[in-house]
N, C-alpha and C positions, 0 to 999 in steps of 0.2 A: 503493500499500499504506500509506503513512504517513497519508493522509487516512482510510482505513478504520480504521486503528488508533485515531487521534485521535477519530473518530466514535464508535466502539464504546466508548472510554473514558468519554465524556460520556453515552452511553446508560447505561453501568453505574452512573455516579453517579445518574442519575434512577431506575433500578430500585432502588438501595440506599435512596434517600430516600422513595419512594412506596409500595413494595411490601413484603410480608413477607420476600422473597428478599434482604434487605439484605446478608447475608454474600456471596451469589452476586454481587450487583450491585458490592459493594466489590472482590471478587476480580477480576471482570471488568475494572473500571476500572483497578485496580492493574497487571494483566498487559498490558492494552492500552497504557497510557501507558508502562509499562516497555518494551515492545516498540517503541513509537514512538521513544523516545530511544535504544535499542539500535540500531536500524536506521539511525539517523543518525550513529552512531559518534562520540559527543561525546568530547572530550579532556579536559573538566573537568565539575564537578558544578554550576557556578553556573546554567546555564539550568534544570536539574532543580530546584534548590533554589528558583528564582524561581517556576517553574511550580507547585511543590507549595505554596508559600506563597500564591500566588493562589487556588488551590483552597481552601486553609484559611480565607482571608478570605471567600470566597463562601459557605462553610458557616457561618462566623461571622455573616454578614449575615442568615441565615435566623433565628438565635436572638436577635439584638439588635435590637429595634424601632427604627424611624426613625433608623437609623444608616447611611445610604446611601453614606457615604464608603468604608466597608470593602468594599462590594460593587464600587464603581468601581475602588478601587485593586486589588482582587483580579482584576478582569477585565483591567486594564492589565498586571498582572504575569504574567498568563497569556499575553497577547499578546507580552510581552517575552520570556517563556521560549521560546515557539515560534520567535519571530524569531531569538533567539540560537542556536537549534538548526540553522536552515538559512541564516541571514544574508541572508534575502529578505523584506522586509516585505509585498509583494504576495502571496507564497506563503503566509506566515503568516496573513494576513487571509483569504485564500481557504480555507485548510484549516480555520481556526476557524469561519468563517461556515458552511461545510457542516456541521461537527459540531455547532454551536449550533442550527442549523435542524432537523436530524434529531433532536437531543435534545429540543428544544422541541416538535416534533410529538408524540413519544412522551409527553412530559409532559402535554400537552393531552389526548391520548387517555386516558391513565391517570386524569386528573382527571375526565373525563366518564364513566368507568366507576365512579366512586365512590372511588377511591383518594385519599389525602390524606397530609399529613406526620405523621400519628398515629404511625407507626413510628419517627419520630425523637425521640418523647417518652421513649423508653427512655433517652436521655441526661439526662433531667430526673427528679428524685426522684419516684418513683411510689408509695412506701409510704404507706399510710394514715396520715394525721396527725390523725385525729379523737380525741375524748375516749375513745371505746371501746377505742381501740387503746393507750391510756395516754399519749397526747401531751397536754401542757398548754402553753398560750401565753398571753402577757399580752394578746395581740390575738385577740379572738373575732370572726371574721367570719361566723358562723352568721346573723346578722341580715340579711345581704345575700341570703340564699337566696331565689330567685324574683324578685329585684328586677331592674330594667332600667336600663341606662345607655348612654352613647355612647363608643365608642373614641376616645382622644385620640391615640393612636399605632397603627400597624398591629400586629396580633396575628400572630406568626410562630413558634411559636404563642403566645409571651408578649408582653405589652404592657401598656398602661394603658387604664383605663376610668374615665369620670367619673360617679359616682353622686351626683346633686344637688350637694352642696357639697364632696363628697370624691373625690379621684382615687386609685384603687387599682391595684396590679399585679395582673394576672389572667393566666390560661392558657385558650386556646381548646381545643375538643374535638379539635383536630388541623388544622382548616381554617385557611387564611390569610384574615384579615379586615382590610379596609382602615380607614383613619381615618374618623371621623364615621359610623360605622354602628351602629345599635342592636343591643344584645346583651343577653341575659338569663343570670342566674346559675342554673346547673342543679345545681351540687354545690359543697359547702364542706368542706375537709379541713384543720382547724386554721386557718392563715392562708393557705391555698392556695385561691383562688377560681377555679372553673372556669366558663366561659361558653360560650354558642353564639350564632350569629346569630339575630335575631328574624325568624321567617318572615313 
């Protein structure tokens, strides 16, 4: 039962990240993880806090480009939280392996069906910052519209792109783009530069 709850929790996180059903996925993850720790009848909150901190660091990793330390620490904290829950490292690794494999399978299937991290962009400022909307900025990036460059960091969805002699902060259209990939500027909103992968 514990394995099922842990697996459903990670599946809920994937649903929240990739689909419009983010609220449903988040509630599913919260209920499943809560049930997992409840069934194990913990006497203190330390494992739960460690586990939640690990999840938060993994989410943080999505938004901060080229900062792999957060993801590694987050995954180790998740392992630590599960280990402290049942005091058995082999059981913790087994449960997490099954949960991660199931969640990864769903992640790949959703990506192949055209889903992306676009829905997480609601955490990023989405208001129009163009001149027509009354926004003014000392930095006018409109000159980069239609220009191509190469990513110097992964875009998750934010990151950096090298345009000739200038490196700028950009945001992808929602897809994850690796380092050293050609991209093109499709939209400029004030200082916000939006790019996509060059086909």
